[in-house]
Backbone as CSV, one residue per row, in Angstrom:
resi,resn,N_x,N_y,N_z,CA_x,CA_y,CA_z,C_x,C_y,C_z
1,MET,78.058,37.127,11.693,77.346,37.994,10.776,77.151,39.379,11.386
2,LYS,76.752,39.401,12.662,76.521,40.667,13.342,77.831,41.462,13.458
3,GLN,78.916,40.767,13.783,80.236,41.400,13.903,80.646,42.016,12.559
4,LYS,80.367,41.310,11.461,80.715,41.796,10.131,79.914,43.064,9.796
5,SER,78.641,43.097,10.168,77.799,44.279,9.932,78.293,45.474,10.720
6,ILE,78.678,45.256,11.967,79.197,46.341,12.799,80.509,46.864,12.211
7,SER,81.383,45.966,11.798,82.662,46.366,11.193,82.430,47.162,9.913
8,LEU,81.468,46.719,9.124,81.144,47.417,7.886,80.596,48.818,8.183
9,MET,79.732,48.934,9.192,79.180,50.242,9.567,80.279,51.171,10.067
10,ILE,81.196,50.658,10.875,82.301,51.474,11.377,83.161,51.965,10.212
11,ALA,83.443,51.094,9.273,84.237,51.471,8.100,83.507,52.538,7.281
12,LEU,82.193,52.404,7.129,81.406,53.377,6.377,81.413,54.739,7.068
13,VAL,81.221,54.742,8.372,81.244,55.998,9.135,82.617,56.656,9.009
14,ALA,83.676,55.892,9.146,85.038,56.430,9.015,85.242,57.019,7.625
15,PHE,84.761,56.327,6.608,84.880,56.805,5.230,84.129,58.123,5.052
16,LEU,82.915,58.200,5.563,82.116,59.417,5.448,82.750,60.581,6.207
17,MET,83.374,60.300,7.335,84.044,61.366,8.096,85.221,61.932,7.312
18,VAL,85.855,61.121,6.505,86.986,61.571,5.699,86.510,62.352,4.483
19,ILE,85.471,61.858,3.783,85.069,62.524,2.545,84.096,63.681,2.756
20,SER,83.358,63.706,3.863,82.377,64.780,4.059,82.996,66.167,4.061
21,PRO,84.077,66.421,4.806,84.675,67.754,4.739,85.148,68.098,3.329
22,ALA,85.683,67.147,2.630,86.148,67.403,1.268,84.979,67.770,0.362
23,MET,83.851,67.097,0.552,82.684,67.406,-0.264,82.133,68.782,0.082
24,ALA,82.102,69.125,1.346,81.590,70.433,1.767,82.480,71.556,1.256
25,ASP,83.773,71.287,1.130,84.723,72.299,0.691,84.948,72.291,-0.816
26,HIS,84.105,71.604,-1.551,84.296,71.491,-2.995,84.470,72.862,-3.645
27,HIS,83.683,73.826,-3.241,83.785,75.189,-3.752,84.384,76.064,-2.660
28,LYS,85.684,76.062,-2.564,86.351,76.830,-1.525,86.415,78.311,-1.855
29,SER,86.312,78.638,-3.127,86.390,80.045,-3.524,85.527,80.277,-4.764
30,LEU,85.362,81.528,-5.092,84.641,81.907,-6.305,85.278,81.234,-7.519
31,HIS,86.589,81.074,-7.477,87.335,80.536,-8.616,87.064,79.061,-8.893
32,ASP,86.356,78.392,-8.000,86.025,76.980,-8.204,84.749,76.789,-9.025
33,PHE,84.075,77.878,-9.358,82.795,77.792,-10.064,82.947,78.065,-11.556
34,THR,82.105,77.417,-12.319,81.917,77.733,-13.728,80.431,77.998,-13.896
35,VAL,80.113,79.105,-14.525,78.722,79.495,-14.748,78.534,79.696,-16.249
36,ASN,77.345,80.016,-16.655,77.091,80.356,-18.057,76.857,81.851,-18.163
37,ASP,77.462,82.458,-19.175,77.199,83.878,-19.383,75.827,84.047,-20.034
38,ILE,75.438,85.264,-20.226,74.082,85.550,-20.708,73.850,85.053,-22.136
39,TYR,74.947,84.747,-22.840,74.846,84.227,-24.204,74.845,82.702,-24.232
40,GLY,74.935,82.070,-23.037,74.902,80.613,-22.950,76.263,79.954,-23.001
41,ASP,77.330,80.756,-23.038,78.682,80.203,-23.077,79.201,79.977,-21.668
42,SER,80.029,78.969,-21.522,80.634,78.652,-20.235,81.597,79.776,-19.828
43,PHE,81.545,80.161,-18.553,82.394,81.233,-18.024,83.057,80.699,-16.756
44,ASP,84.321,80.341,-16.865,85.074,79.790,-15.740,85.530,80.944,-14.856
45,LEU,85.025,80.994,-13.639,85.360,82.099,-12.745,86.818,82.063,-12.293
46,ALA,87.519,80.972,-12.569,88.959,80.903,-12.268,89.732,81.940,-13.080
47,GLN,89.176,82.376,-14.204,89.846,83.395,-15.010,89.897,84.754,-14.297
48,LEU,89.200,84.858,-13.170,89.187,86.115,-12.420,90.220,86.131,-11.288
49,LYS,91.060,85.105,-11.212,92.102,85.089,-10.173,92.939,86.357,-10.295
50,GLY,93.203,86.973,-9.143,93.983,88.199,-9.121,93.143,89.462,-9.259
51,LYS,91.827,89.308,-9.423,90.934,90.468,-9.549,89.974,90.523,-8.368
52,LYS,89.637,91.727,-7.966,88.552,91.912,-7.017,87.260,91.860,-7.821
53,VAL,86.224,91.251,-7.239,84.975,91.014,-7.962,83.794,91.489,-7.122
54,LEU,82.865,92.162,-7.770,81.580,92.496,-7.158,80.548,91.646,-7.877
55,VAL,79.878,90.770,-7.140,78.808,89.921,-7.679,77.490,90.561,-7.264
56,VAL,76.593,90.736,-8.233,75.321,91.399,-7.948,74.182,90.697,-8.685
57,ASN,73.061,90.489,-7.979,71.863,89.963,-8.640,71.059,91.155,-9.162
58,THR,70.627,91.066,-10.410,70.004,92.213,-11.061,68.573,91.907,-11.499
59,ALA,67.848,92.967,-11.820,66.487,92.849,-12.347,66.178,94.089,-13.180
60,SER,65.449,93.903,-14.252,65.151,94.980,-15.201,63.916,95.801,-14.859
61,LYS,63.067,95.286,-13.975,61.806,95.960,-13.678,61.658,96.218,-12.179
62,CYS,62.703,96.740,-11.595,62.756,96.969,-10.153,62.980,98.455,-9.896
63,GLY,62.540,98.920,-8.763,62.805,100.304,-8.391,64.292,100.593,-8.270
64,LEU,65.102,99.548,-8.091,66.551,99.714,-7.975,67.274,99.525,-9.310
65,THR,66.538,99.254,-10.379,67.148,99.025,-11.688,68.082,100.155,-12.120
66,PRO,67.803,101.426,-11.779,68.751,102.483,-12.152,70.167,102.290,-11.576
67,GLN,70.334,101.344,-10.645,71.681,101.059,-10.152,72.585,100.527,-11.256
68,PHE,72.013,100.042,-12.350,72.854,99.629,-13.477,73.790,100.762,-13.883
69,GLU,73.290,101.991,-13.823,74.111,103.150,-14.198,75.331,103.272,-13.282
70,GLY,75.117,103.169,-11.972,76.226,103.244,-11.021,77.165,102.058,-11.131
71,LEU,76.613,100.872,-11.373,77.454,99.687,-11.552,78.348,99.852,-12.775
72,GLU,77.783,100.349,-13.862,78.578,100.552,-15.077,79.650,101.626,-14.852
73,LYS,79.305,102.693,-14.147,80.289,103.734,-13.838,81.433,103.157,-13.000
74,LEU,81.092,102.361,-11.999,82.094,101.719,-11.149,82.991,100.811,-11.986
75,TYR,82.392,100.017,-12.844,83.145,99.093,-13.689,84.097,99.853,-14.615
76,ARG,83.597,100.867,-15.275,84.449,101.640,-16.200,85.560,102.373,-15.458
77,SER,85.287,102.807,-14.233,86.291,103.538,-13.461,87.416,102.647,-12.957
78,TYR,87.122,101.385,-12.661,88.107,100.543,-11.977,88.457,99.234,-12.687
79,SER,87.876,98.962,-13.847,88.160,97.682,-14.511,89.632,97.563,-14.925
80,ALA,90.291,98.670,-15.151,91.721,98.634,-15.505,92.587,98.321,-14.282
81,GLU,91.991,98.349,-13.109,92.723,98.121,-11.859,92.385,96.752,-11.261
82,ASN,92.253,95.755,-12.112,91.969,94.385,-11.662,90.685,94.283,-10.850
83,PHE,89.640,94.899,-11.384,88.319,94.856,-10.753,87.300,94.495,-11.828
84,VAL,86.332,93.655,-11.456,85.263,93.290,-12.383,83.945,93.162,-11.626
85,ILE,82.882,93.455,-12.321,81.525,93.250,-11.803,80.921,92.113,-12.607
86,ILE,80.219,91.233,-11.929,79.493,90.166,-12.606,78.030,90.258,-12.198
87,GLY,77.159,90.468,-13.176,75.730,90.562,-12.919,75.029,89.240,-13.165
88,PHE,74.159,88.887,-12.237,73.352,87.671,-12.349,71.878,88.052,-12.312
89,PRO,71.211,88.149,-13.465,69.776,88.416,-13.458,69.049,87.309,-12.695
90,ALA,68.064,87.727,-11.915,67.289,86.765,-11.128,65.850,87.256,-11.026
91,ASN,64.926,86.323,-11.054,63.506,86.659,-11.000,62.890,86.220,-9.668
92,ASN,63.650,86.360,-8.586,63.196,85.879,-7.284,62.309,86.851,-6.521
93,PHE,62.202,88.087,-6.979,61.490,89.090,-6.208,60.393,89.738,-7.056
94,MET,59.159,89.353,-6.772,57.962,89.938,-7.379,57.996,89.983,-8.907
95,ASN,58.562,88.944,-9.531,58.575,88.831,-10.991,59.182,90.066,-11.670
96,GLN,60.268,90.594,-11.084,60.864,91.817,-11.608,61.946,91.565,-12.663
97,GLU,62.181,90.298,-12.984,63.079,89.962,-14.100,62.440,88.850,-14.917
98,PRO,61.334,89.185,-15.616,60.598,88.158,-16.351,61.198,87.819,-17.713
99,GLY,62.114,88.629,-18.204,62.614,88.477,-19.567,63.513,87.274,-19.786
100,THR,63.737,86.984,-21.061,64.698,85.953,-21.453,66.096,86.559,-21.356
101,ASN,67.107,85.721,-21.440,68.473,86.232,-21.432,68.689,87.255,-22.546
102,GLU,68.137,86.993,-23.721,68.274,87.910,-24.858,67.611,89.254,-24.562
103,GLU,66.434,89.214,-23.977,65.731,90.461,-23.637,66.474,91.226,-22.549
104,ILE,67.038,90.506,-21.590,67.750,91.142,-20.480,68.988,91.876,-20.980
105,ILE,69.815,91.215,-21.781,71.040,91.872,-22.239,70.717,93.051,-23.158
106,ALA,69.697,92.918,-23.991,69.292,94.033,-24.854,68.864,95.219,-24.000
107,PHE,68.066,94.975,-22.967,67.629,96.030,-22.053,68.829,96.706,-21.392
108,CYS,69.750,95.906,-20.868,70.910,96.451,-20.149,71.796,97.297,-21.058
109,GLU,72.031,96.827,-22.263,72.883,97.562,-23.194,72.206,98.823,-23.701
110,GLU,70.935,98.717,-24.086,70.218,99.856,-24.660,69.929,100.952,-23.643
111,ASN,69.579,100.580,-22.420,69.170,101.571,-21.427,70.295,102.059,-20.521
112,TYR,71.306,101.229,-20.299,72.361,101.598,-19.357,73.768,101.428,-19.907
113,GLY,73.902,101.003,-21.155,75.214,100.829,-21.757,76.089,99.827,-21.018
114,VAL,75.474,98.803,-20.445,76.205,97.827,-19.631,77.264,97.111,-20.473
115,THR,78.501,97.144,-19.976,79.605,96.428,-20.618,80.226,95.397,-19.681
116,PHE,79.866,95.432,-18.391,80.415,94.432,-17.476,79.757,93.082,-17.765
117,PRO,80.446,91.990,-17.436,79.909,90.656,-17.757,78.570,90.373,-17.071
118,MET,77.628,89.940,-17.868,76.325,89.507,-17.368,76.220,88.013,-17.601
119,MET,75.699,87.316,-16.626,75.544,85.876,-16.696,74.087,85.536,-16.995
120,GLU,73.823,84.253,-17.229,72.456,83.840,-17.518,71.592,84.004,-16.269
121,LYS,70.303,84.104,-16.479,69.354,84.257,-15.373,69.394,83.014,-14.494
122,ILE,69.465,83.242,-13.186,69.533,82.150,-12.209,68.578,82.447,-11.058
123,SER,68.547,81.554,-10.102,67.815,81.773,-8.856,68.833,82.060,-7.760
124,VAL,68.560,83.091,-6.960,69.501,83.483,-5.911,69.008,83.134,-4.507
125,LYS,67.888,82.425,-4.432,67.359,81.973,-3.139,66.350,80.863,-3.367
126,GLY,65.952,80.221,-2.295,64.929,79.182,-2.390,65.491,77.812,-2.707
127,ASP,64.591,76.886,-3.002,64.976,75.496,-3.259,65.846,75.345,-4.502
128,ASP,65.682,76.247,-5.465,66.446,76.142,-6.713,67.608,77.134,-6.768
129,ILE,68.115,77.558,-5.605,69.225,78.505,-5.538,70.428,77.967,-6.323
130,HIS,71.053,78.831,-7.077,72.235,78.449,-7.858,73.377,78.117,-6.886
131,PRO,74.204,77.121,-7.193,75.301,76.751,-6.293,76.228,77.914,-5.925
132,LEU,76.460,78.848,-6.835,77.294,80.004,-6.508,76.651,80.834,-5.404
133,TYR,75.360,81.056,-5.500,74.680,81.835,-4.467,74.525,81.043,-3.172
134,ARG,74.471,79.733,-3.261,74.493,78.926,-2.036,75.828,79.180,-1.314
135,TRP,76.925,79.178,-2.079,78.258,79.447,-1.517,78.320,80.867,-0.931
136,LEU,77.803,81.837,-1.667,77.847,83.231,-1.202,77.076,83.435,0.102
137,THR,76.010,82.682,0.302,75.099,82.950,1.420,75.235,82.004,2.610
138,GLN,76.105,81.006,2.537,76.223,80.039,3.642,77.640,80.031,4.212
139,LYS,77.744,80.417,5.469,79.043,80.477,6.137,79.777,79.138,6.102
140,GLU,79.051,78.045,6.234,79.710,76.735,6.226,80.398,76.467,4.893
141,LEU,79.998,77.190,3.841,80.623,77.035,2.526,81.631,78.137,2.222
142,ASN,81.282,79.396,2.569,82.171,80.516,2.227,83.185,80.847,3.323
143,GLY,82.955,80.337,4.536,83.894,80.547,5.625,83.858,81.921,6.265
144,VAL,82.938,82.784,5.846,82.915,84.155,6.362,81.635,84.458,7.135
145,GLU,80.493,84.378,6.452,79.237,84.687,7.123,78.046,84.176,6.338
146,ASP,76.950,84.002,7.069,75.669,83.679,6.462,75.013,84.986,6.022
147,SER,74.271,84.926,4.955,73.469,86.064,4.518,72.268,85.520,3.762
148,GLU,71.334,86.366,3.538,70.188,86.014,2.721,70.024,87.120,1.704
149,VAL,69.828,86.762,0.463,69.607,87.778,-0.561,68.230,88.357,-0.289
150,GLY,68.207,89.635,0.092,66.969,90.267,0.506,66.161,90.885,-0.616
151,TRP,66.843,91.226,-1.724,66.166,91.872,-2.846,67.138,91.934,-4.008
152,ASN,66.685,92.498,-5.098,67.541,92.700,-6.262,68.664,93.683,-5.917
153,PHE,69.802,93.497,-6.520,70.968,94.374,-6.410,71.716,94.266,-5.078
154,GLN,71.654,93.099,-4.442,72.519,92.846,-3.291,73.928,92.615,-3.833
155,LYS,74.924,93.179,-3.161,76.287,93.165,-3.678,77.212,92.354,-2.776
156,TYR,77.972,91.440,-3.388,78.955,90.626,-2.673,80.339,90.984,-3.175
157,LEU,81.249,91.252,-2.249,82.619,91.579,-2.605,83.502,90.353,-2.411
158,ILE,84.282,90.056,-3.431,85.161,88.889,-3.440,86.585,89.382,-3.684
159,ASP,87.541,88.913,-2.880,88.918,89.385,-3.037,89.642,88.686,-4.189
160,GLU,90.902,89.050,-4.386,91.701,88.542,-5.498,91.914,87.029,-5.445
161,ASN,91.773,86.453,-4.257,91.937,85.006,-4.088,90.617,84.246,-4.191
162,GLY,89.543,84.956,-4.509,88.247,84.309,-4.673,87.482,84.119,-3.377
163,LYS,87.926,84.784,-2.304,87.283,84.637,-0.996,86.262,85.759,-0.779
164,LEU,85.138,85.392,-0.186,84.125,86.379,0.173,84.692,87.324,1.215
165,VAL,84.512,88.622,1.006,84.963,89.636,1.963,83.772,90.126,2.782
166,LYS,82.722,90.561,2.094,81.507,91.043,2.760,80.426,91.261,1.724
167,TYR,79.258,91.628,2.208,78.177,91.939,1.274,77.517,93.240,1.695
168,PHE,76.827,93.849,0.731,76.117,95.101,0.948,74.657,94.922,0.552
169,SER,73.802,95.636,1.256,72.371,95.552,0.999,72.037,96.063,-0.403
170,PRO,70.889,95.674,-0.909,70.476,96.111,-2.240,70.450,97.629,-2.426
171,ARG,70.117,98.361,-1.381,70.008,99.813,-1.512,71.366,100.539,-1.495
172,THR,72.441,99.821,-1.192,73.762,100.454,-1.172,74.134,100.901,-2.583
173,ASN,74.478,102.174,-2.703,74.885,102.741,-3.982,76.166,102.046,-4.453
174,PRO,76.226,101.608,-5.706,77.441,100.955,-6.195,78.699,101.806,-6.035
175,MET,78.556,103.127,-6.033,79.699,104.028,-5.892,79.929,104.444,-4.430
176,ALA,79.350,103.725,-3.485,79.505,104.035,-2.058,80.991,104.045,-1.688
177,ASP,81.350,104.944,-0.776,82.745,105.088,-0.349,83.349,103.762,0.103
178,GLU,82.566,102.959,0.833,83.097,101.708,1.365,83.458,100.735,0.239
179,ILE,82.693,100.721,-0.823,83.000,99.849,-1.967,84.212,100.368,-2.730
180,VAL,84.203,101.672,-3.021,85.320,102.267,-3.748,86.624,102.158,-2.957
181,SER,86.569,102.381,-1.638,87.766,102.250,-0.797,88.304,100.834,-0.840
182,TRP,87.408,99.843,-0.802,87.835,98.453,-0.867,88.528,98.150,-2.193
183,ILE,88.008,98.666,-3.285,88.633,98.446,-4.595,90.038,99.038,-4.605
184,ASN,90.176,100.211,-3.988,91.464,100.934,-3.991,92.479,100.405,-2.991
185,GLU,92.073,99.511,-2.091,93.019,98.990,-1.066,94.202,98.324,-1.706
């Protein structure tokens, strides 16, 4: 009986060693995720293959909210060149995104003329962090680096293959030379 238990434990450990890396690598790239857009429709990020992507967490009542203007300018300037911005409203910082998805998109369109894709409100940190942001912020998942979303409007750059390239602090201007140069590479 004891021998059978030991054999069973060895088999279980061997099985876990085989499947654990596969489970950890489930989301190898941005393209492995499906999220919901701000209207509640499914948005498969695999449709962005071949495009450079800037992922940004947004808020409507933040001192950095005017960055929507720069984000929209960046999007309009480079969207024809296989570049897209994806905004993720989040209420993780001092209740600066209290609105519903409907209120958020109305605010963005009316005040900043936002035309880049906006997704539904999510959490970008903490116990309820969205799986996409878990991937963006954990080196063991993204293969590049650990980061922590420090505030609204933190920017993550993703290459055409869906791999994380780097991130920029919330205060980085969307039209910063380093971002524009990366788009033009």
